[in-house]
C-alpha positions as CSV (number, residue, x, y, z in Angstrom):
1,M,-6.7,-9.7,-2.1
2,N,-3.3,-11.5,-1.9
3,W,-0.1,-10.0,-3.2
4,H,2.6,-12.1,-4.9
5,I,6.0,-11.1,-6.2
6,L,7.8,-12.6,-9.2
7,F,11.5,-12.2,-9.6
8,V,12.3,-12.1,-13.3
9,R,15.3,-11.4,-15.6
10,G,15.8,-7.7,-16.6
11,G,14.0,-6.8,-19.7
12,Q,11.5,-9.6,-19.3
13,E,9.1,-7.8,-16.9
14,E,6.6,-6.8,-19.5
15,K,6.4,-10.2,-21.1
16,I,5.7,-11.9,-17.8
17,L,3.3,-9.1,-16.8
18,T,1.2,-9.6,-19.9
19,K,1.0,-13.4,-19.5
20,V,-0.1,-13.1,-15.8
21,N,-2.7,-10.4,-16.7
22,D,-4.1,-12.7,-19.3
23,A,-4.9,-15.2,-16.5
24,N,-7.2,-12.8,-14.6
25,H,-4.6,-11.7,-12.1
26,E,-3.7,-8.1,-11.7
27,A,0.0,-7.9,-12.5
28,F,1.9,-4.5,-12.3
29,I,5.3,-3.0,-12.0
30,P,5.5,-0.2,-9.4
31,K,7.0,2.9,-10.9
32,V,8.3,6.2,-9.8
33,T,8.1,9.5,-11.8
34,K,11.5,11.0,-12.3
35,V,12.6,14.2,-14.2
36,F,15.4,13.9,-16.7
37,K,17.1,16.8,-18.5
38,R,17.9,15.9,-22.2
39,K,19.0,18.5,-24.7
40,N,18.1,21.3,-22.4
41,E,14.6,20.1,-22.0
42,L,13.0,18.7,-18.8
43,R,11.1,15.4,-19.3
44,K,9.1,13.4,-16.8
45,E,9.4,9.7,-17.2
46,D,8.0,6.7,-15.2
47,V,10.7,4.2,-14.4
48,P,10.4,0.9,-12.4
49,L,10.8,1.3,-8.7
50,F,12.2,-2.2,-8.3
51,K,14.0,-3.6,-11.3
52,N,13.4,-7.3,-12.1
53,Y,10.2,-7.6,-10.0
54,V,6.6,-8.1,-11.1
55,F,3.9,-7.6,-8.5
56,V,0.6,-9.5,-8.7
57,K,-2.7,-8.9,-6.9
58,S,-4.8,-12.0,-6.9
59,Q,-7.8,-13.8,-5.3
60,S,-5.6,-16.9,-5.2
61,N,-3.8,-17.7,-2.0
62,T,-0.1,-18.4,-2.1
63,R,-0.4,-22.2,-2.7
64,E,-2.9,-21.8,-5.5
65,F,-0.8,-19.1,-7.1
66,Q,2.3,-21.3,-6.8
67,E,0.4,-24.0,-8.8
68,Y,-0.5,-21.5,-11.4
69,I,3.2,-20.4,-11.7
70,Q,4.4,-24.0,-12.0
71,H,1.9,-24.8,-14.8
72,E,1.8,-21.5,-16.7
73,I,4.8,-19.3,-16.0
74,Q,7.8,-21.3,-14.8
75,H,8.7,-22.5,-18.3
76,M,8.8,-19.0,-19.7
77,T,12.2,-17.4,-20.6
78,G,12.9,-14.7,-18.1
79,F,11.0,-16.1,-15.1
80,I,13.4,-16.8,-12.1
81,R,11.2,-17.5,-9.1
82,L,8.2,-16.6,-6.9
83,L,9.3,-14.8,-3.8
84,K,8.0,-16.3,-0.6
85,H,8.9,-16.1,3.1
86,D,8.2,-19.7,4.0
87,N,6.6,-22.9,2.9
88,E,3.5,-22.2,5.0
89,G,1.8,-20.0,2.4
90,T,2.7,-16.6,3.8
91,E,2.2,-13.8,1.2
92,S,5.2,-12.4,-0.6
93,L,4.8,-9.0,1.0
94,Y,4.4,-8.2,4.7
95,P,1.4,-6.0,5.5
96,H,3.6,-2.9,6.2
97,E,5.3,-3.3,2.8
98,K,1.9,-3.5,1.1
99,E,0.8,-0.4,3.1
100,F,3.8,1.6,1.9
101,L,3.0,0.9,-1.8
102,M,-0.7,1.6,-1.3
103,K,-0.1,4.8,0.5
104,F,2.6,6.3,-1.8
105,A,1.5,5.1,-5.2
106,N,-1.5,6.2,-7.2
107,K,-4.1,3.9,-8.7
108,D,-1.7,3.3,-11.7
109,H,1.0,2.1,-9.2
110,V,3.2,5.2,-9.8
111,I,4.8,7.2,-7.1
112,N,4.5,10.8,-8.4
113,Q,7.1,13.5,-7.9
114,S,6.8,15.5,-4.7
115,Q,7.6,19.2,-4.2
116,G,8.9,21.1,-1.2
117,F,11.5,23.5,0.1
118,I,14.3,23.6,2.6
119,E,14.0,25.7,5.7
120,G,17.3,25.8,7.6
121,D,18.3,22.2,7.7
122,K,14.8,20.9,7.5
123,I,13.0,19.6,4.4
124,V,9.3,20.6,4.1
125,I,7.2,18.8,1.6
126,T,4.2,20.9,0.2
127,E,3.0,18.6,-2.6
128,G,3.0,14.9,-3.5
129,P,3.1,11.5,-1.7
130,L,5.9,12.5,0.6
131,I,3.7,15.1,2.5
132,G,4.0,14.2,6.2
133,H,6.8,11.6,5.5
134,E,9.8,13.9,5.5
135,S,11.4,11.7,8.2
136,L,11.8,8.9,5.6
137,I,14.1,11.1,3.4
138,K,17.7,10.1,4.0
139,K,19.4,12.1,1.2
140,I,18.3,14.6,-1.5
141,D,20.0,15.5,-4.8
142,R,18.6,18.9,-5.9
143,H,20.4,18.8,-9.2
144,K,18.8,15.4,-10.2
145,R,15.5,16.2,-8.4
146,I,15.5,13.1,-6.4
147,A,15.3,11.9,-2.8
148,Q,16.5,8.6,-1.3
149,L,14.4,6.8,1.2
150,D,15.2,3.8,3.3
151,I,12.3,1.4,3.4
152,E,11.8,-2.2,4.3
153,M,10.8,-4.3,1.3
154,F,11.1,-8.0,0.4
155,G,12.0,-8.6,4.1
156,D,15.1,-6.5,3.8
157,K,16.1,-2.8,4.1
158,R,16.3,-1.1,0.7
159,T,17.1,2.3,-0.6
160,I,14.7,3.6,-3.2
161,T,14.8,6.8,-5.2
162,V,11.8,9.0,-5.7
163,G,11.2,12.3,-7.5
164,L,11.5,15.4,-5.3
165,E,11.7,19.0,-6.6
166,I,13.1,21.5,-4.1
167,I,11.6,24.8,-5.1
168,S,13.6,27.0,-2.7
169,K,16.0,27.1,0.2
170,R,15.2,29.6,3.0
C-alpha cells in the first residue's frame, strides 16, 4: 500500500477527500481528539492533525497516482499540489512518518486523548496512545488538556498538539 499526500486550500479538504475516495483510493484526514470547554461544559472534538493536507492510501505507485491527479483532481478548486520527495517516484511519506501515524492513530485515523499524572518532574502516561512515548512530549498545558510533541513529518520537524489529561500531580 502506497501513501500519498495532497496539499490543498483550507476548507477544501472534505471536497477533495470525497472525490479521491470515489476513485477507489482510501483518502483520509488524520485527526486528534481534543477537549474544549464551552459554556462550562467539557466537549470532545476531533480536529485535523495537519491542516490543509489530505492523506491517501492507494495500490497505485507514485507515478500512477500522479497521472490520476493530473486527470481527475488537478483542475479542482482547492487542490494545490501532490507532495513528493523527488521525481524518482518516492512515496510522499517516509517509512518512519507512516509508522508514527499507524502507531498513534486508531483505525479511523484519530489520535485519541491520553491520560496520565505528573510525579515530581516526570510525566507518566497511564492510558492512550502516548503510553511508553513520554519522551516525545516537549510541553504540556494542563488547563487546555494538551501536549506538544516534536515529530518529523513531510521531511521536516513539526510540532503537533495532542490531547493529554493530567489527572494528578504527586
